[in-house]
N, C-alpha and C positions, 0 to 999 in steps of 0.2 A: 504494500500500500504506500509506503514511503517513497519507493521508486516512482510510482505513478505520479505523486505530487511533485517530486523533483523534476521529472521529465516535462510535465505540462507547465510547471512553474517557470522552468528555464525557457521553454518556447514562448510563453507569455512575455517574459522580460525581454527576450530578443525581438519580439514583434513590437513592443512599446518603443524600444531603442530604434528600430527601423522606421517606425512611423514618425518619431521625432526628427530623425535625420532627413526624411523626405519632406517634411513640412517646414524645415528651417530654410531660410532664404540663401540660395547659392548665387553669388554674383557672377555676371558674365565678365570674364577676364582672360588674358593670355599671359602665360608665364614669361615668354621671351619678350624682349623690348623691341622687336622688329616693327618697322613702320612701312606703310605703303601709301603712295600718293593716289589721288583719284585718277590721274592720268594713267599711272601704271596699272591700276585696277581695270580701267576701261580697255587698255591695250591687251592685257592678259585674257580678258573675257572675249575680246574680238579674235584672239588667236585660238579660241576653242576651249580654254580652261573654264571649268564650271566653278565660279566664285560667286558668293553672295555676301551682302552686308547685313550685319545684325548690330544695330546701334553703331558703335565705332569699330567693331570687329570685322575682319575679313575672314570668311570661312571657305575652305576648299571642300566642296561637297560631291565631287564626282564619284568617289567610292561609296559614299553614304546614301546616294540617291535610291539605290535599289533596296536599301534596308529601312527607308523612311516609312513609318506606319501609315501615313496618308497617301502613299504611292509615289512612284518615281516621277510621275507627271508633275506633281506640285513643285518638286525641286527643279526639274528641268525647265519648267515654265518660268520660274523666278530667277534663273541664273542671270547674273549681271545686275540684279536689283537689290534694293534695301527691303528686307523681309520683316523689319521690326513690327510693323502694324499687324502682320499675320501672326508672328510669334507671340505677341502679347495679347492677342485675341480681339483686336479692334476691327478686323475685316476678314472676309473670306472671298474666295474667287466666285465670280458670278457664274450661274448655271453649273455649279459643281456641288451637288447636294450633300456629299459626305463631309465637306469642310464648312462648318457653320460658326466661324469665329472661335476657334479653339485656343484656350490659354494653355501654353506648354508647362509641363511639370519641372521640378528640380532635376529629374533624370534627363530631360531634354536640355536643360542648362548645362549639365555635366557633359553631354554629348557635344553641344555647341562649343564649350571650352576646349574639348579635345580636337575639334575640327578647325579651330582658330589658327591662322598662320601669321596674322599681322594685325596691328592697329591701323586704322585709317587716319591719315594726317589731317 
């Protein structure tokens, strides 16, 4: 009986810890201090690189596009653009019923931080 309570008690404590972590605010940031100008961003997008802007971060999303829960189309359609209004839930694409102004989670913020390659000057 003691093992039962220890097992489920530890699961409960781990779940509480997980929920606190996921509800805490994770800031969007990049660890390296590399910077990219708007002209360089536009040139790299014109050459075929899939880059997007999220606030002042430049994200390289070509490898992530197929893993995006909303579909590859959303990433490819917004390549070369600032997606802040979509990321924070202000807008959705017209005539695209599965995207209804979704506010992204802390997990999405962690992914965005991993995809960041530079800060926009």
